[in-house]
C-alpha positions as CSV (number, residue, x, y, z in Angstrom):
1,M,144.9,96.9,109.2
2,G,147.5,94.2,109.7
3,Q,145.1,91.5,110.5
4,N,145.5,87.7,109.9
5,S,146.8,87.3,106.4
6,F,144.1,84.6,105.8
7,F,141.5,87.3,106.0
8,T,142.5,89.2,102.9
9,K,140.4,91.9,101.1
10,D,139.2,89.1,98.9
11,F,137.8,87.3,101.9
12,Q,136.0,90.5,103.0
13,I,134.5,91.0,99.6
14,Q,133.3,87.3,99.5
15,L,131.9,87.6,103.0
16,L,130.0,90.8,102.0
17,T,128.8,89.1,98.8
18,N,127.3,86.3,100.9
19,L,125.7,88.9,103.3
20,T,124.0,90.7,100.4
21,K,122.4,87.5,99.2
22,D,121.8,85.2,102.2
23,I,119.3,86.7,104.7
24,D,120.0,83.8,107.2
25,L,123.7,84.7,107.3
26,F,122.9,88.4,107.5
27,E,120.4,88.1,110.4
28,S,122.8,85.7,112.3
29,T,125.5,88.4,112.3
30,T,123.3,91.2,113.5
31,G,124.6,92.7,116.7
32,Y,128.1,91.1,116.2
33,L,129.4,92.3,112.9
34,K,130.1,96.0,112.9
35,L,130.9,98.5,110.1
36,N,134.5,98.9,111.4
37,D,135.0,95.1,111.2
38,F,135.6,95.8,107.5
39,D,138.8,97.8,106.8
40,M,137.6,98.6,103.2
41,V,135.5,101.7,103.2
42,P,133.3,100.6,100.3
43,C,132.5,97.4,102.2
44,R,131.4,99.5,105.2
45,L,129.1,101.6,102.9
46,I,127.5,98.5,101.4
47,L,127.0,96.9,104.9
48,E,125.5,100.2,106.1
49,T,123.1,100.2,103.1
50,L,122.1,96.6,103.8
51,Q,121.5,97.4,107.5
52,S,119.4,100.5,106.6
53,Y,117.3,98.7,104.1
54,Y,116.8,95.7,106.3
55,T,115.7,97.9,109.2
56,R,113.0,99.5,107.0
57,F,111.8,96.5,105.0
58,H,112.8,93.4,107.0
59,K,114.4,91.9,103.9
60,L,117.5,92.2,101.8
61,P,117.4,94.2,98.5
62,D,118.0,92.8,95.1
63,F,121.1,94.0,93.3
64,N,119.5,96.8,91.4
65,T,117.7,98.1,94.5
66,L,121.0,97.8,96.4
67,L,122.6,100.1,93.8
68,L,119.9,102.7,94.2
69,H,120.1,102.8,97.9
70,I,123.9,102.9,97.9
71,N,123.7,105.9,95.6
72,H,121.3,107.6,98.0
73,I,123.4,106.9,101.0
74,R,126.7,107.8,99.3
75,K,125.3,111.3,98.5
76,N,124.6,111.7,102.3
77,I,121.6,113.9,101.4
78,D,120.1,114.0,104.9
79,G,123.5,114.1,106.6
80,N,122.9,110.8,108.5
81,T,125.4,108.6,106.6
82,E,128.1,107.1,108.9
83,T,130.4,105.9,106.1
84,I,131.6,108.8,104.0
85,L,133.4,108.0,100.7
86,V,136.0,110.3,99.2
87,P,136.7,110.3,95.4
88,E,139.6,107.9,96.0
89,D,137.2,105.3,97.2
90,Y,134.9,105.3,94.1
91,E,137.1,102.9,92.0
92,A,137.2,100.4,94.9
93,L,133.4,100.6,95.3
94,S,132.9,99.8,91.7
95,F,135.2,96.8,91.9
96,V,133.4,95.4,95.0
97,L,130.0,95.9,93.4
98,S,131.1,94.2,90.2
99,E,132.3,91.2,92.3
100,I,129.0,91.0,94.0
101,A,127.1,91.2,90.7
102,K,129.0,88.4,89.0
103,S,129.0,86.0,92.0
104,T,126.6,83.1,91.5
105,T,127.6,80.8,94.3
106,L,127.1,81.1,98.1
107,N,129.0,79.4,100.9
108,T,127.0,80.3,104.0
109,E,128.2,77.5,106.2
110,Y,131.8,78.3,105.5
111,F,131.4,82.0,106.5
112,M,129.4,81.1,109.5
113,M,132.3,78.9,110.7
114,Q,135.0,81.6,109.8
115,M,133.1,84.5,111.3
116,P,134.4,84.2,115.0
117,E,138.0,83.9,113.9
118,Y,137.6,86.8,111.4
119,I,136.1,89.1,114.0
120,R,138.8,88.1,116.6
121,A,141.6,88.8,114.1
122,V,140.2,92.3,113.2
123,R,139.7,93.4,116.8
124,V,142.9,92.0,118.1
125,S,144.7,93.8,115.2
126,R,143.0,97.0,116.2
127,E,143.8,96.6,119.9
128,T,147.5,95.9,119.0
129,A,147.6,99.1,117.0
130,V,146.5,101.0,120.2
131,Y,149.4,99.6,122.2
132,Q,152.1,99.1,119.5
133,N,154.4,101.9,120.6
134,Q,154.2,100.9,124.3
135,L,154.8,97.3,123.4
136,N,157.9,98.2,121.4
137,L,159.2,99.8,124.6
138,G,158.2,96.9,126.7
139,Q,155.5,98.9,128.4
140,N,151.8,98.2,129.3
141,I,152.2,94.5,128.4
142,D,149.9,93.4,131.2
143,N,147.1,95.7,130.0
144,Y,147.6,94.6,126.4
145,V,147.3,90.9,127.4
146,A,144.2,91.6,129.5
147,S,142.6,93.4,126.6
148,I,143.3,90.6,124.2
149,L,141.9,88.1,126.7
150,D,138.7,90.2,127.0
151,I,138.3,90.1,123.3
152,N,138.7,86.4,123.2
153,E,136.3,86.0,126.1
154,S,133.7,88.2,124.4
155,I,133.8,86.0,121.3
156,G,133.7,82.8,123.3
157,K,136.1,80.4,125.1
158,S,135.3,77.7,122.5
159,G,136.2,80.1,119.7
160,D,132.6,80.3,118.5
161,I,130.4,83.4,118.7
162,K,127.1,82.6,120.2
163,I,124.5,83.4,117.5
164,D,120.8,83.0,118.3
165,N,118.1,83.3,115.6
166,M,115.3,85.2,117.2
167,D,111.8,86.0,116.0
168,E,112.0,89.5,117.4
169,H,113.4,92.2,115.2
170,P,116.9,93.1,116.4
171,E,116.1,96.9,116.6
172,S,113.5,96.2,119.3
173,M,116.1,94.3,121.3
174,M,117.8,97.6,122.1
175,D,114.8,98.7,124.1
176,R,114.9,95.9,126.6
177,T,115.6,96.9,130.2
178,T,117.7,93.9,131.0
179,F,120.8,95.9,130.2
180,S,122.2,98.4,132.7
181,R,121.6,101.7,131.0
182,I,123.1,105.0,132.1
183,A,120.5,107.8,131.6
184,T,121.5,111.4,130.9
185,G,118.7,112.9,133.0
186,L,117.2,114.6,130.0
187,Q,113.9,112.7,129.6
188,T,113.5,113.4,125.9
189,L,117.0,112.3,125.1
190,D,116.8,109.2,127.2
191,K,113.5,108.3,125.5
192,F,115.3,108.3,122.2
193,T,118.1,106.1,123.4
194,G,115.9,103.6,125.1
195,G,117.0,104.7,128.5
196,G,120.6,105.7,127.9
197,L,123.9,104.1,126.9
198,V,124.3,100.4,127.7
199,Q,127.2,100.1,130.2
200,S,127.7,96.4,129.9
201,R,128.2,96.6,126.2
202,G,130.6,99.5,126.5
203,E,128.6,102.0,124.4
204,I,130.0,105.5,123.8
205,G,128.2,108.8,123.2
206,L,129.5,112.0,121.6
207,I,128.4,115.6,122.2
208,I,129.0,118.1,119.3
209,A,129.0,121.8,120.1
210,C,130.7,124.9,119.0
211,P,133.2,126.7,121.3
212,G,131.6,128.0,124.5
213,V,128.2,126.5,123.9
214,G,128.3,123.9,126.7
215,K,130.2,120.7,126.0
216,T,131.8,120.6,129.4
217,T,128.6,121.5,131.3
218,A,126.7,118.9,129.3
219,L,129.2,116.2,130.4
220,I,128.9,117.3,134.0
221,N,125.1,117.1,133.8
222,F,125.2,113.6,132.4
223,M,127.7,112.5,135.1
224,H,125.4,113.9,137.9
225,S,122.5,112.0,136.5
226,A,124.5,108.8,136.5
227,I,125.7,109.3,140.0
228,V,122.2,109.9,141.5
229,S,121.1,106.7,139.7
230,G,123.8,104.8,141.7
231,H,126.5,104.6,139.1
232,R,130.1,105.5,140.1
233,S,131.6,107.9,137.6
234,I,135.0,109.3,136.7
235,F,135.7,112.5,134.8
236,F,138.9,113.1,132.8
237,T,139.4,116.8,132.2
238,L,141.9,117.4,129.4
239,E,141.7,121.2,129.3
240,N,139.8,122.8,132.2
241,P,141.1,123.0,135.7
242,T,139.8,120.6,138.3
243,Q,138.3,123.3,140.5
244,M,136.1,124.5,137.6
245,I,134.7,121.0,137.1
246,K,134.1,120.6,140.9
247,W,132.3,124.0,141.2
248,R,129.9,123.2,138.4
249,F,129.2,119.7,139.7
250,H,128.6,120.9,143.2
251,G,126.3,123.6,141.9
252,I,124.2,121.1,139.9
253,A,124.2,118.5,142.8
254,G,123.4,121.0,145.5
255,G,121.1,123.4,143.7
256,I,123.5,126.3,144.1
257,P,123.3,129.1,141.6
258,A,126.5,129.4,139.6
259,H,127.2,133.0,140.5
260,Y,128.0,132.1,144.1
261,F,131.2,130.4,143.0
262,D,132.6,133.7,141.9
263,D,133.0,134.6,145.6
264,P,134.7,132.8,148.5
265,V,132.5,130.4,150.5
266,T,132.9,132.7,153.5
267,Q,130.9,135.3,151.7
268,W,127.9,133.0,150.9
269,P,124.6,133.2,152.8
270,D,124.2,130.7,155.6
271,N,121.6,128.6,153.7
272,I,123.8,128.3,150.7
273,V,126.8,127.2,152.8
274,Q,124.6,124.6,154.5
275,R,123.5,123.3,151.2
276,Y,127.1,123.2,150.0
277,N,128.3,121.4,153.1
278,S,125.5,118.8,152.8
279,I,126.8,117.4,149.5
280,L,130.4,117.3,150.9
281,N,129.2,115.4,154.0
282,P,130.0,111.7,154.1
283,E,126.3,111.2,155.0
284,Y,125.4,112.3,151.5
285,R,124.0,109.2,149.8
286,Y,126.3,109.4,146.9
287,F,129.4,110.7,148.6
288,G,132.5,109.3,146.9
289,Y,130.6,108.2,143.8
290,N,132.4,110.8,141.6
291,S,136.1,110.9,140.8
292,I,138.1,113.3,138.7
293,V,141.5,113.1,136.9
294,D,143.2,116.4,135.9
295,M,145.2,115.9,132.7
296,S,145.0,119.6,131.6
297,K,148.7,120.1,132.1
298,R,150.1,117.1,130.2
299,R,149.3,115.1,127.2
300,F,146.6,112.4,127.5
301,T,146.8,109.2,125.4
302,L,144.5,106.3,124.8
303,A,146.8,104.2,127.0
304,D,146.3,106.8,129.8
305,L,142.5,106.4,129.4
306,D,142.8,102.6,129.5
307,N,145.1,102.7,132.5
308,G,143.1,105.4,134.3
309,I,139.9,103.4,134.2
310,K,141.7,100.3,135.5
311,R,143.3,102.3,138.4
312,W,139.9,103.8,139.2
313,K,138.3,100.4,139.5
314,D,141.2,99.0,141.5
315,S,140.9,102.0,143.9
316,V,137.2,101.4,144.4
317,D,137.9,97.7,145.0
318,H,140.7,98.4,147.5
319,Q,138.2,100.5,149.5
320,G,136.0,97.5,149.8
321,K,133.3,99.1,147.6
322,N,131.4,97.3,144.8
323,V,133.6,97.7,141.7
324,N,130.6,96.7,139.5
325,T,129.1,100.1,140.3
326,C,131.9,101.7,138.3
327,R,129.9,102.2,135.1
328,S,130.3,105.6,133.5
329,V,133.3,107.6,132.2
330,Y,133.5,111.2,130.9
331,V,136.3,112.6,128.7
332,D,136.4,116.4,128.3
333,W,137.2,116.6,125.4
334,L,138.0,114.4,122.5
335,D,140.0,116.8,120.4
336,K,142.6,117.1,123.2
337,L,143.3,113.4,123.2
338,D,146.8,112.6,121.9
339,P,146.6,109.7,119.4
340,S,150.2,108.6,120.3
341,G,150.2,104.8,120.6
342,L,148.3,104.2,117.4
343,S,150.3,102.8,114.5
344,L,150.0,105.8,112.2
345,T,152.0,106.8,109.2
346,K,152.9,110.3,108.0
347,T,150.4,109.8,105.1
348,E,147.4,109.2,107.3
349,R,144.7,111.8,106.7
350,Q,143.3,113.7,109.7
351,D,139.9,112.0,109.3
352,Q,141.6,108.6,109.4
353,V,143.3,109.5,112.7
354,L,140.0,110.6,114.2
355,Q,138.4,107.4,113.1
356,Y,141.1,105.2,114.7
357,V,140.8,107.3,117.9
358,T,137.1,106.8,118.1
359,E,137.3,103.1,117.4
360,S,140.0,102.7,120.1
361,I,137.8,104.5,122.7
362,A,135.0,102.1,121.8
363,E,137.4,99.1,122.4
364,I,138.4,100.5,125.8
365,A,134.8,101.0,126.8
366,R,134.0,97.4,125.9
367,K,137.1,96.1,127.6
368,H,136.2,97.7,130.9
369,K,132.4,97.4,130.5
370,V,131.7,101.1,131.0
371,S,129.8,103.7,129.0
372,I,131.9,106.6,127.8
373,W,130.6,110.1,127.0
374,T,133.0,112.5,125.3
375,A,132.7,115.7,123.2
376,T,134.0,117.3,120.1
377,Q,133.9,120.8,118.6
378,G,131.5,121.5,115.8
379,T,132.9,122.6,112.5
380,S,133.1,126.3,111.5
381,A,130.0,125.7,109.4
382,A,128.1,124.9,112.6
383,D,128.8,128.3,114.2
384,G,125.7,130.1,115.1
385,K,123.4,127.2,114.3
386,E,120.6,126.1,116.7
387,I,120.2,122.7,115.0
388,L,123.3,120.7,114.3
389,R,123.4,117.9,111.8
390,M,125.9,115.1,111.2
391,K,127.7,117.2,108.6
392,D,128.5,119.8,111.2
393,A,130.8,117.4,113.1
394,A,134.2,116.3,111.9
395,W,132.9,113.7,109.5
396,A,135.4,111.0,110.6
397,Y,133.6,110.7,113.9
398,H,130.6,109.2,112.2
399,K,132.4,107.5,109.4
400,N,132.5,104.2,111.3
401,D,130.3,102.3,113.6
402,A,132.1,103.1,116.8
403,V,129.8,105.9,118.2
404,D,126.5,104.7,119.5
405,V,124.8,108.0,120.1
406,S,125.8,111.5,119.1
407,I,124.0,114.7,119.9
408,G,124.5,118.3,118.8
409,I,123.9,121.3,121.1
410,G,123.2,124.7,119.8
411,E,122.2,128.0,121.5
412,I,118.8,129.4,120.6
413,A,119.7,133.0,121.7
414,N,123.0,133.2,119.9
415,I,125.9,134.6,121.9
416,D,128.4,136.7,120.1
417,I,131.6,134.8,121.1
418,A,133.7,137.7,119.7
419,N,132.2,140.1,122.2
420,S,134.5,139.8,125.2
421,S,131.8,141.1,127.5
422,V,129.7,138.0,127.0
423,K,130.7,134.9,128.9
424,T,130.8,131.5,127.3
425,D,130.7,128.0,128.8
426,D,134.5,128.1,128.7
427,A,134.6,130.8,131.3
428,I,136.3,129.8,134.6
429,S,134.0,132.1,136.5
430,T,130.2,132.1,136.1
431,P,129.4,130.7,132.6
432,P,126.1,131.6,130.9
433,C,123.0,130.1,132.5
434,S,119.2,130.6,132.5
435,R,119.2,130.1,128.8
436,D,117.5,128.0,126.1
437,L,119.4,125.4,124.1
438,M,118.5,123.1,121.2
439,V,119.5,119.5,121.2
440,S,119.7,117.5,117.9
441,I,119.8,113.7,117.9
442,V,122.5,113.5,115.3
443,K,122.9,109.7,115.5
444,N,121.0,107.1,117.4
445,R,120.8,103.4,116.6
446,T,117.4,102.7,118.1
447,H,115.1,105.6,117.2
448,P,114.6,108.2,114.4
449,K,116.5,111.4,114.6
450,A,114.9,114.2,116.5
451,V,115.3,117.8,117.8
452,F,114.1,119.1,121.2
453,Q,114.6,122.1,123.3
454,M,116.1,122.2,126.8
455,Y,116.6,124.8,129.4
456,Q,119.7,125.5,131.5
457,G,118.9,126.9,134.9
458,E,120.9,129.2,137.1
459,T,122.6,126.2,138.8
460,L,123.8,125.1,135.2
461,R,121.5,122.1,135.4
462,F,119.8,121.0,132.2
463,W,116.0,120.5,132.1
464,D,113.7,119.4,129.3
465,E,111.7,122.3,128.1
466,T,108.5,120.4,129.2
467,N,109.9,120.5,132.8
468,R,110.4,124.2,132.8
469,I,107.6,125.0,135.3
470,E,107.3,127.1,138.4
471,N,107.8,124.2,140.8
472,T,110.8,122.5,139.3
473,V,113.3,120.7,141.5
474,E,115.9,123.3,140.8
475,K,113.6,126.2,141.8
476,L,112.7,124.5,145.1
477,L,116.4,123.8,145.8
478,V,117.3,127.4,145.1
479,E,114.6,128.4,147.5
480,N,116.0,126.0,150.1
481,K,112.9,123.8,150.1
482,Y,114.6,120.5,150.4
483,E,111.7,118.2,151.3
484,Q,109.5,119.3,148.3
485,A,112.5,119.1,146.0
486,L,113.4,115.6,147.0
487,G,109.8,114.6,146.8
488,L,109.6,115.8,143.2
489,N,112.9,114.1,142.4
490,Q,111.4,110.8,143.6
491,S,114.6,109.8,145.4
492,K,116.0,110.7,148.7
493,L,119.6,111.9,148.3
494,W,120.4,112.2,152.0
495,K,120.4,109.4,154.6
496,K,118.1,109.9,157.5
497,A,120.0,111.1,160.6
């Protein structure tokens, strides 16, 4: 990883050894020390095992119990393990465990003192890797310096991480409403995330779906929910044209059935035109809250993402708007992101590249204090499945601790993608709608995994299956019954004349 030479692999093993045996040290690092702060994969697996055991039993396991739980997690029987070992890692795992077993002395005070500098060294090294190629060319120096300052500020000006011992279990802290959470609009999903991603902590979410199922439309739905909650949002499209994204967003926001966008606006009924114009009117309460960047015709790097978020915030600030309302970012989609800028070698495995990309996106989110939702394609093994599991995603995406929430989306009434007469979500014209979809909570830090059903209406908007009733907001909007719809939605979207 190229971090400070003082923090060698021996240091990491000794730190982990103390974490396995000293509950005070372990509890004091909860919420600060992440899996990807260890560059040794076996160390990440052991830390994940400790965290899993502590969450269930509120204590640390003895060594024999630790071995049993490591073996269970290593096998990834339920598909929920974040740290996946390959055969090449087994020897290193045995070595680390032997070091833990033979250690008889602890040095808690020493590691408490070294922890801030260790975390700083790891994260600065990771950030430097993101910018390395640009720095070699004398580019993006200001952004790099700003990111390093943000890391130092997050750790503390005095060089000490602020660590509080609390009586409350750390898992329940995630449910507090003192953080600014960005809800998805799906009540069941938001329930399982404690209200959505935490913007101020720079949390990131990942959507997993097979081709044509609904990755893009899901991101647009989540963005719409953020906007009507007062959060300014920006959408980076890396594959689909801008007009397609705009059509779908306008349909969801205005309650306009998707099939209307197949024809020119001049051929629309008057009531639909009126509805369309209303959301484009400056009097619309959230007019100007959504921005879009079209990167579909050129490569898009991590530095572009970093710079794009910065320029977006600068633009909002220049307009005299509150830049603190710039809170949510959507990247469609992850697999199209060019990893250029990372310090990669020709021997890096594809899973390692994906891991570094995910970690870098998380660093960018924390730097700018925004939540980021992105999406990735399910593996070939996921084709045709209604319920997706962690193993149905490219496993590198959940190998580390970077992703806070990931969900899988599968179609209940399977569409034959090979049949050209059947449209998919990738269609520029009317994509499939009025259909049932299954959502799997693949990974979530605060609640157990779950599966629930949702419905996609004719405007492409997502609804919880429990909300699929005759008087839904969408049905009222489609019927041009504005007042009833806005009353059900419990928020007035248009200013009074």
